[in-house]
C-alpha positions as CSV (number, residue, x, y, z in Angstrom):
1,M,103.9,154.5,138.1
2,I,100.5,154.6,139.2
3,F,99.2,155.0,135.8
4,L,101.2,151.9,134.7
5,I,99.5,150.0,137.8
6,S,96.0,151.3,136.7
7,L,96.5,149.8,133.2
8,I,97.2,147.2,134.3
9,L,94.1,146.7,136.9
10,T,91.9,148.0,134.2
11,A,93.2,145.2,131.6
12,A,92.6,142.6,134.1
13,F,88.9,143.7,135.0
14,V,87.9,144.1,131.5
15,W,89.6,140.3,131.0
16,F,88.1,138.7,133.7
17,G,85.1,140.8,134.6
18,A,83.4,141.5,131.3
19,D,80.9,138.7,132.0
20,L,80.0,140.6,135.2
21,L,79.7,143.7,134.0
22,K,77.8,142.8,131.4
23,K,75.1,140.9,133.4
24,K,75.0,142.6,136.5
25,P,76.2,146.1,135.9
26,A,74.2,147.6,138.6
27,V,76.2,145.5,141.3
28,C,79.7,147.0,139.6
29,Y,77.9,150.4,139.3
30,I,77.4,150.5,143.2
31,A,80.9,149.0,143.9
32,A,82.8,151.7,141.8
33,A,80.8,154.4,143.9
34,V,81.8,152.8,147.2
35,L,85.1,152.6,145.9
36,S,85.5,156.6,145.1
37,A,83.4,157.5,148.2
38,A,85.9,155.0,150.2
39,A,88.8,156.4,148.5
40,F,87.6,160.2,148.8
41,A,86.9,159.7,152.5
42,A,90.1,158.3,153.2
43,G,92.2,161.0,151.5
44,Q,90.3,163.6,153.5
45,S,90.3,162.0,156.7
46,G,94.0,163.0,157.9
47,I,94.5,159.3,158.8
48,K,98.4,158.7,158.9
49,F,98.6,155.7,156.4
50,P,101.8,154.2,155.1
51,E,103.2,156.1,152.1
52,W,103.0,153.4,149.8
53,F,99.2,152.9,150.8
54,S,98.7,156.7,150.0
55,T,100.5,156.6,146.7
56,Y,99.5,153.2,145.4
57,V,96.4,152.5,146.8
58,L,94.6,156.2,147.0
59,G,96.6,157.5,144.8
60,I,95.3,155.5,142.0
61,F,91.6,156.8,142.7
62,N,92.0,160.3,144.0
63,K,94.8,161.0,141.5
64,G,92.5,160.1,138.6
65,A,94.9,157.3,137.3
66,L,92.5,154.6,137.5
67,A,89.8,156.6,135.7
68,C,91.8,157.8,132.9
69,A,93.1,154.0,132.5
70,L,89.4,153.2,132.1
71,W,88.6,155.8,130.0
72,C,91.7,154.9,127.8
73,A,89.9,151.3,127.3
74,V,86.6,152.7,126.5
75,A,88.5,155.1,123.8
76,W,90.8,151.9,122.3
77,A,87.7,150.2,121.7
78,A,87.0,152.1,118.5
79,A,90.8,151.8,117.6
80,L,91.7,148.1,118.0
81,P,91.9,145.9,114.5
82,N,88.1,144.5,113.9
83,G,88.4,140.7,114.9
84,S,91.1,141.1,117.2
85,A,90.5,139.3,120.9
86,A,90.9,142.6,122.8
87,I,88.1,144.1,120.5
88,K,85.8,141.2,121.3
89,K,86.3,141.8,125.0
90,I,85.6,145.4,125.2
91,M,83.5,146.2,122.7
92,P,80.1,144.5,123.9
93,I,80.7,146.1,127.3
94,R,82.0,149.8,126.1
95,G,79.0,151.5,127.2
96,E,78.8,149.9,130.7
97,L,82.6,150.4,130.8
98,S,82.2,154.3,130.6
99,I,79.4,154.3,133.1
100,F,81.7,152.7,135.3
101,A,84.6,154.9,134.4
102,A,82.6,158.0,135.1
103,L,81.9,156.8,138.7
104,I,85.6,156.0,139.3
105,T,86.1,159.6,138.2
106,L,83.9,161.1,141.0
107,S,86.7,160.5,144.1
108,H,89.4,162.4,141.7
109,A,86.9,165.1,140.3
110,V,85.5,165.9,144.0
111,T,88.8,165.6,145.6
112,Y,90.5,168.0,143.2
113,T,87.6,170.4,143.1
114,L,88.1,171.0,146.6
115,S,91.8,171.4,146.5
116,Y,91.1,174.0,143.7
117,L,88.5,175.9,145.8
118,D,91.3,175.9,148.7
119,R,93.8,177.1,146.2
120,I,91.8,179.9,145.0
121,S,91.2,181.0,148.5
122,T,94.5,180.8,149.0
123,F,95.7,183.1,146.2
124,S,93.1,185.8,147.5
125,K,94.2,185.7,150.8
126,Y,98.0,186.2,150.1
127,N,97.7,188.0,147.2
128,I,99.4,185.6,145.1
129,S,99.0,185.5,140.9
130,P,97.4,182.3,139.8
131,S,99.9,180.7,137.3
132,T,98.4,179.9,133.7
133,E,98.9,176.4,134.5
134,F,96.4,176.7,137.1
135,I,94.0,178.5,135.2
136,T,94.1,176.3,132.1
137,T,93.8,173.4,134.6
138,C,90.6,174.7,135.8
139,V,89.0,175.4,132.6
140,V,89.9,171.8,131.0
141,C,88.4,170.6,133.9
142,L,85.3,172.3,133.8
143,V,84.8,171.4,130.0
144,L,85.6,167.8,130.6
145,M,82.9,167.4,133.3
146,L,80.3,169.2,130.8
147,I,81.1,166.9,128.4
148,M,81.3,163.7,130.7
149,I,78.2,164.1,132.5
150,P,75.9,164.0,129.0
151,L,78.0,161.1,127.4
152,T,77.9,159.2,130.7
153,V,73.8,159.6,130.9
154,I,73.0,158.7,127.2
155,S,75.2,155.3,128.1
156,F,72.7,153.9,130.0
157,K,70.3,151.6,127.7
158,T,67.1,153.0,128.9
159,I,68.2,156.3,127.8
160,R,69.7,155.3,124.8
161,K,66.6,153.6,123.4
162,K,65.1,157.1,123.6
163,I,67.3,158.5,121.4
164,K,67.7,158.2,117.7
165,P,70.4,156.3,116.7
166,K,71.8,159.2,114.4
167,T,71.3,161.8,117.1
168,W,72.7,159.5,119.6
169,K,76.2,158.9,117.3
170,N,76.5,162.7,116.8
171,I,76.5,163.3,120.8
172,Q,78.8,160.6,120.8
173,R,81.4,162.4,118.7
174,A,82.1,164.7,121.2
175,A,83.9,161.6,123.2
176,Y,86.9,162.7,120.7
177,V,87.3,166.3,122.2
178,F,87.0,164.7,125.8
179,Y,89.8,162.4,125.3
180,A,92.0,165.0,124.0
181,L,91.0,167.1,126.5
182,I,92.4,164.5,129.2
183,Y,95.5,164.3,127.7
184,V,96.0,168.2,127.8
185,H,94.5,167.8,131.3
186,I,97.3,165.9,132.3
187,M,100.2,167.4,130.4
188,V,99.2,170.7,132.1
189,I,99.6,169.2,135.5
190,Y,103.0,167.5,134.5
191,L,104.6,170.7,133.1
192,P,105.4,172.3,136.5
193,K,106.7,168.6,137.8
194,V,108.8,168.1,134.5
195,K,110.5,171.6,135.2
196,R,111.5,170.4,138.7
197,G,113.0,167.2,136.8
198,G,113.2,163.3,137.9
199,A,113.0,160.3,135.9
200,D,109.3,159.1,137.2
201,V,107.7,162.0,135.6
202,I,109.6,161.5,132.4
203,L,108.5,158.0,132.3
204,S,105.0,159.1,132.8
205,I,104.7,161.3,130.4
206,L,106.3,158.7,127.8
207,L,103.4,156.3,128.9
208,Y,100.6,158.9,129.0
209,S,101.6,160.2,125.4
210,A,102.1,156.5,124.2
211,V,98.7,155.7,125.2
212,F,97.1,158.5,124.1
213,F,99.2,159.0,120.8
214,G,98.9,155.6,120.0
215,Y,95.1,155.7,120.1
216,A,95.0,158.9,118.0
217,V,97.3,157.4,115.2
218,F,95.4,153.9,115.4
219,R,92.1,155.4,115.3
220,I,93.0,157.2,112.1
221,R,94.3,154.0,110.9
222,K,91.0,152.5,111.3
223,W,89.1,154.7,109.5
224,Y,91.6,154.5,106.5
225,V,91.5,150.9,106.8
226,K,87.6,151.0,106.4
227,S,87.2,153.6,103.8
228,K,90.2,152.8,101.5
229,K,90.4,148.8,102.0
230,P,94.4,148.4,101.2
231,A,95.2,144.7,100.3
232,K,98.0,144.9,102.7
233,S,98.4,146.5,106.0
234,G,102.1,145.8,107.0
235,A,103.6,149.2,105.8
236,L,100.6,151.0,107.0
237,N,101.4,149.5,110.8
238,A,104.7,150.3,110.4
239,V,104.0,154.1,109.6
240,C,101.6,154.3,112.4
241,T,104.1,153.0,114.7
242,A,106.6,155.2,113.5
243,A,104.2,158.4,114.2
244,V,103.2,157.2,117.7
245,V,107.3,157.0,118.5
246,L,107.8,160.3,117.1
247,L,104.7,162.0,118.5
248,T,105.7,160.7,122.0
249,G,109.2,161.7,121.8
250,G,108.3,165.1,120.6
251,A,105.6,165.6,123.6
252,V,109.0,164.9,125.9
253,M,111.4,167.0,124.2
254,F,108.5,169.7,123.9
255,M,108.3,169.7,127.7
256,Q,112.0,170.4,128.5
257,P,113.2,170.5,132.7
258,G,114.0,174.1,133.7
259,K,113.7,176.1,136.7
260,E,110.0,176.8,137.8
261,A,109.4,180.3,139.1
262,A,108.4,180.7,142.6
263,P,104.6,182.2,143.1
264,K,104.2,185.9,142.9
265,R,102.9,188.3,145.3
266,T,101.0,191.0,144.7
267,G,99.4,194.0,146.5
268,N,100.4,194.6,149.9
269,S,103.7,192.9,149.9
270,S,106.0,195.9,149.0
271,K,103.7,198.4,151.0
272,K,104.5,196.1,153.9
273,A,108.3,196.4,153.3
274,V,108.1,200.3,153.1
275,I,106.3,200.3,156.5
276,S,108.7,198.1,158.1
277,E,111.4,200.1,157.1
278,E,109.7,203.3,158.3
279,A,109.0,201.8,161.7
280,T,112.7,200.8,162.0
281,K,113.6,203.9,161.4
282,A,111.3,205.6,164.0
283,V,112.4,203.0,166.6
284,N,115.9,203.9,165.8
285,D,115.2,207.7,166.2
286,D,113.4,207.2,169.3
287,A,116.2,205.2,170.9
288,A,118.8,208.2,169.9
289,E,116.6,210.9,171.6
290,T,116.2,208.7,174.6
291,T,120.1,208.3,175.0
292,T,120.6,211.7,174.6
293,A,118.2,213.0,176.9
294,A,119.5,210.4,179.6
295,A,123.1,211.8,179.0
296,E,121.8,215.3,179.9
297,D,120.2,214.4,182.9
298,E,123.3,212.8,184.1
299,E,125.2,216.1,183.5
300,K,122.9,218.0,185.4
301,G,122.3,215.3,188.3
302,G,124.9,216.8,190.5
303,T,123.8,220.6,190.3
304,T,120.2,219.7,190.5
305,A,120.8,217.9,193.9
306,A,123.0,220.5,195.2
307,K,120.4,222.9,195.0
308,T,117.6,220.7,196.3
309,T,120.0,220.1,199.2
310,K,121.0,223.9,199.6
311,A,117.0,225.0,199.5
312,K,116.1,222.1,202.2
313,D,119.4,223.3,204.3
314,G,118.2,226.9,204.3
315,K,114.5,226.0,205.1
316,N,115.9,223.7,208.1
317,T,118.5,226.7,209.4
318,T,115.6,229.4,209.3
319,E,112.8,227.0,210.8
320,T,115.5,226.2,213.8
321,A,116.0,230.2,214.1
322,T,112.6,230.7,214.5
323,A,112.2,228.1,217.3
324,D,115.4,229.3,219.0
325,K,114.1,232.8,219.5
326,K,110.6,231.5,220.7
327,S,112.0,229.4,222.9
328,D,114.1,232.4,224.8
329,D,111.0,234.3,225.3
330,K,109.1,231.7,226.9
331,D,109.2,231.6,230.9
332,K,111.1,229.2,232.8
333,D,108.1,227.4,234.3
334,K,107.3,225.8,231.2
335,D,110.1,224.3,229.9
336,K,109.4,221.0,231.2
337,D,105.9,221.1,229.4
338,K,108.0,222.1,226.2
339,E,110.5,219.3,226.5
340,S,107.2,216.9,226.7
341,E,105.5,218.5,224.1
342,N,109.1,218.3,222.0
343,E,109.4,214.5,222.7
344,S,105.9,214.0,221.7
345,V,106.3,215.6,218.4
346,E,109.6,213.8,217.7
347,D,108.0,210.6,218.6
348,S,105.2,211.4,216.3
349,G,107.8,212.6,213.4
350,N,109.6,209.5,213.7
351,S,106.4,207.5,213.4
352,S,105.4,209.4,210.3
353,Q,109.1,208.7,208.8
354,E,108.9,205.2,209.7
355,E,105.1,204.9,207.9
356,E,106.8,206.6,204.7
357,E,110.0,204.6,204.5
358,A,108.0,201.2,204.7
359,P,106.4,201.6,201.1
360,Q,109.4,203.1,199.6
361,E,110.8,199.9,200.7
362,E,108.4,197.7,199.1
363,Q,108.5,199.7,195.9
364,Q,112.5,199.1,195.9
365,Q,111.7,195.2,196.4
366,A,109.0,195.4,193.9
367,A,111.5,197.2,191.4
368,A,114.0,194.9,192.3
369,E,112.2,191.8,190.9
370,P,112.7,191.0,187.0
371,E,109.9,191.6,184.3
372,V,108.9,189.0,182.4
373,Q,110.8,189.0,179.0
374,Y,108.8,187.6,176.1
375,I,110.9,186.0,173.1
376,Y,108.1,186.7,170.6
377,N,105.7,189.6,169.9
378,N,102.3,189.0,170.4
379,G,99.8,188.7,167.1
380,T,99.7,186.7,163.8
381,F,102.6,186.0,161.7
382,T,102.7,184.6,158.4
383,G,105.4,182.4,157.0
384,T,106.4,180.3,153.9
385,G,108.2,177.1,153.4
386,T,108.5,174.9,150.4
387,S,108.3,171.3,150.8
388,P,111.5,169.5,149.4
389,A,111.4,168.0,146.0
390,D,111.4,164.1,146.2
391,E,113.1,162.3,143.0
392,G,110.4,162.4,140.4
393,K,107.4,163.2,142.6
394,D,105.1,166.0,143.1
395,Y,105.3,167.0,146.5
396,E,107.2,170.2,146.0
397,G,105.7,173.2,146.4
398,T,104.9,176.4,148.8
399,V,103.4,176.3,151.5
400,Y,102.1,179.1,153.9
401,A,101.3,179.3,157.6
402,D,99.4,182.0,159.7
403,V,101.0,181.4,163.4
404,T,99.0,182.9,166.2
405,I,101.2,184.1,169.3
406,E,100.3,185.1,172.8
407,N,102.8,185.5,175.4
408,D,105.3,183.5,174.0
409,V,102.4,180.7,173.8
410,I,101.5,179.3,170.0
411,T,97.7,179.3,169.9
412,A,96.6,178.8,166.6
413,I,98.3,177.6,163.4
414,S,96.3,177.8,159.7
415,L,97.9,176.0,157.2
416,S,97.6,176.8,152.9
417,F,99.2,174.5,150.3
418,P,98.3,176.4,146.7
419,D,100.8,174.3,145.0
420,D,100.2,170.9,146.6
421,D,98.0,168.1,145.8
422,A,94.8,167.9,148.2
423,D,95.1,164.2,149.3
424,W,98.7,165.2,150.2
425,C,98.5,168.4,151.9
426,V,95.1,167.2,153.6
427,M,97.1,164.9,156.1
428,A,99.9,167.3,156.6
429,E,97.3,169.9,157.4
430,K,95.3,168.2,159.9
431,A,98.8,166.6,161.7
432,I,101.5,169.1,161.8
433,P,99.5,172.0,163.6
434,G,98.4,169.9,166.5
435,R,101.8,168.2,166.9
436,I,103.5,172.0,167.1
437,M,101.1,173.6,169.5
438,S,101.6,170.7,171.9
439,A,105.2,170.8,171.9
440,Q,105.3,174.5,171.5
441,S,108.0,174.2,169.0
442,A,108.5,173.4,165.3
443,D,111.1,170.8,165.8
444,V,108.4,168.1,165.6
445,D,108.4,164.8,163.7
446,A,107.2,165.2,159.9
447,S,105.9,161.7,159.3
448,C,102.4,161.6,158.8
449,G,102.0,159.7,155.1
450,A,102.6,163.0,153.5
451,T,106.1,163.6,154.8
452,R,107.2,166.4,152.1
453,S,104.3,168.4,152.7
454,A,104.5,168.1,156.2
455,E,108.3,169.1,156.1
456,G,107.2,172.7,153.8
457,A,104.5,173.1,156.5
458,I,106.9,172.7,159.5
459,A,109.3,175.0,157.7
460,A,106.6,177.7,157.2
461,V,105.9,177.7,161.0
462,K,109.5,178.1,161.4
463,D,109.7,181.4,159.2
464,A,106.5,182.8,160.8
465,L,108.1,182.0,164.3
466,S,111.1,183.9,163.1
467,Q,109.4,187.2,162.4
468,A,107.4,187.1,165.4
469,R,110.9,186.8,167.4
470,K,111.6,190.5,169.2
């Protein structure tokens, strides 16, 4: 849908703004640069925009739909029939239009460069094998930029005048490769999306294919007409139209919907599973030994207590006998002094006993107080979630969350979106962690201008919390 909107905007700009672009190109270039910078900044700000604004306003810049439509206008200028009203509008401003398109491309290029760098970092962090689509996209994008930059530079009139016409024309032939790679780039991006299904995705592929195959077919037609000069072109036009329809239908049939495989983890994943299994077994063995020891102590408890009591009684009996014997040997005159001394010793013994009993009572009271029971283990735990698919839209993808917990308090959350678009995930990444840490719960509102990405982030945090639970 955003490509269709971009095509309409491009047609309106070429039709009504051709004179402005021709007479005051510098003003148009500055406007294009400002629009690109504003769209990029808004997409990276994390501000909660309405979803329609994020999709149909920011999306046409940051997703490259407007840039693609402008490049299509530049390309079609060489495929339109000579003398047509459209070619009279586009051809005089073709150079300026290509510079304008390159400047509009900047927001898309910078946004996704940052996104791809973040994905590469995520792949390394979580030991994920990059998909073939991702690797192909990176290579194609790099080649596109290497072609676009020199083509844009030599489109400035001051530079073009310093290059020989033949040399300039030979360099411009690289534009054919550039246009072809744009289509390849788009189809590689849409391949995983069409696997998830959705009428919007199929319609987008039909539209892109019709525009690009239409350009290729009618560019060949124009070459044929120029070189062969046929008397009638009616049959040729019919053949060209049929070719466009067949190629477009073939592209859609080639990209059959199917179930997309989940990202694969390599490296430490299996090791972690083995370690976890061994740890669980060790814990069970320790618990069994503790239970056996407790049972044995319980059986022996009575005998041990009896022996201790017996020993203490024996010792007391001996001490009493000795005291009686000594008492009989003493003179009657000293009985009163002895009684006083015994009373003093008894008072001292009672005082010592009371002092010993006091800390014991304090210990018993401390033991009676319940210990704090935590729900979660301390540490950092990694969870995964999936942004739910929304009919034909490109939100679905795996989300990773690193959640740090200390004494049941969520202290930090780090999110990674290796499968999601940068202009969507950044809004969820800046909104969701703060909400969860403020609420100390993953049951928070997902609306943030990127609802599907936010839902995937919340699911990943919940998964991490479930792993942290004791």
